[in-house]
C-alpha positions in Angstrom: 216.5 16.4 185.3 214.9 13.7 183.2 217.3 11.9 180.8 215.1 13.1 177.9 216.1 16.7 178.7 219.8 15.8 179.0 221.7 16.6 175.8 224.8 14.7 177.0 222.6 11.6 177.5 221.1 12.0 174.1 224.5 12.5 172.4 225.9 9.4 174.2 222.8 7.4 173.2 223.1 8.3 169.5 226.8 7.8 169.5 226.2 4.3 170.8 223.7 3.7 168.0 226.2 4.8 165.4 228.8 2.4 166.8 226.4 -0.4 165.9 225.3 1.1 162.6 227.7 3.7 161.2 225.4 4.3 158.2 222.2 5.2 160.1 221.5 8.4 158.3 218.7 9.6 160.6 221.0 9.3 163.6 223.8 11.1 161.8 221.5 14.0 161.2 220.1 14.0 164.7 223.5 13.8 166.3 224.9 16.5 164.0 222.1 18.8 165.1 222.6 18.0 168.8 226.4 18.6 168.6 225.8 22.0 166.8 223.1 23.2 169.2 225.4 22.4 172.1 228.5 24.2 170.8 230.3 21.2 169.4 230.4 22.7 165.9 233.4 20.6 164.7 231.7 17.4 165.8 228.5 18.5 164.0 230.6 19.2 160.9 231.9 15.6 161.0 228.4 14.2 161.2 227.3 16.5 158.3 230.2 15.3 156.1 229.4 11.7 156.9 225.8 12.2 156.0 226.7 13.9 152.7 229.0 11.0 151.8 226.2 8.6 152.7 223.5 10.6 150.9 225.1 12.8 148.3 221.8 13.6 146.6 220.1 14.8 149.8 219.6 18.6 149.6 219.0 19.0 153.4 222.3 17.2 154.2 224.2 19.7 152.0 222.3 22.5 153.6 223.2 21.3 157.1 226.8 20.9 155.9 226.8 24.5 154.7 225.5 25.7 158.1 228.3 23.9 159.9 230.9 25.3 157.6 229.4 28.8 158.0 229.5 28.5 161.7 233.2 27.6 161.5 233.8 30.7 159.2 234.7 28.6 156.2 232.7 30.9 153.9 233.7 29.6 150.4 233.1 25.9 151.4 229.8 26.9 153.0 228.7 28.7 149.9 229.7 25.7 147.7 227.6 23.4 149.9 224.7 25.8 149.9 224.8 26.1 146.1 224.8 22.2 146.0 221.8 22.1 148.3 219.9 24.5 146.0 221.0 22.5 142.9 219.6 19.4 144.6 216.3 21.0 145.3 216.6 22.9 148.6 213.9 25.6 148.3 213.2 27.0 151.8 214.0 30.6 150.9 212.4 31.9 154.1 214.5 29.8 156.4 217.7 30.3 154.5 217.1 34.1 154.8 216.6 33.9 158.6 218.8 31.0 159.6 221.2 32.3 162.2 223.7 29.6 161.3 224.2 31.4 158.0 224.7 34.9 159.5 228.4 34.9 158.4 227.3 34.6 154.8 224.5 37.0 154.6 226.6 40.0 153.5 228.3 38.0 150.7 227.0 38.8 147.2 227.1 35.0 146.3 224.7 34.3 149.2 222.4 37.1 148.0 222.5 35.7 144.5 221.4 32.3 145.8 218.5 34.0 147.6 217.4 35.8 144.5 217.5 32.5 142.6 215.1 31.0 145.2 212.8 34.0 145.7 209.3 33.4 144.3 208.9 35.3 141.1 206.0 37.8 141.3 
């Protein structure tokens, strides 16, 4: 297996980059995604929280935080982060509607209200 296809190698590499530069936002985002994809949801949540602290006005950072929180079944915190993402300009209605990370929220009236807020008006 090539190292490029080895998630453990990738995670160790990005972890070593963060040790040298703890405020490297792009690496925080990449590492958070890697952790989450490979079942390390709590570690992904830590990266998402760090990224939101580093870039509090970044809508995608808040969206990713909402996804991690939803995966950990922290519904009210996930909805708060999702609302913040929308407030900051997150507009990808189609992805929000189908994102499997948010499945735990999809029956919640507050989630559906957010979707209605984002739906294109026809």
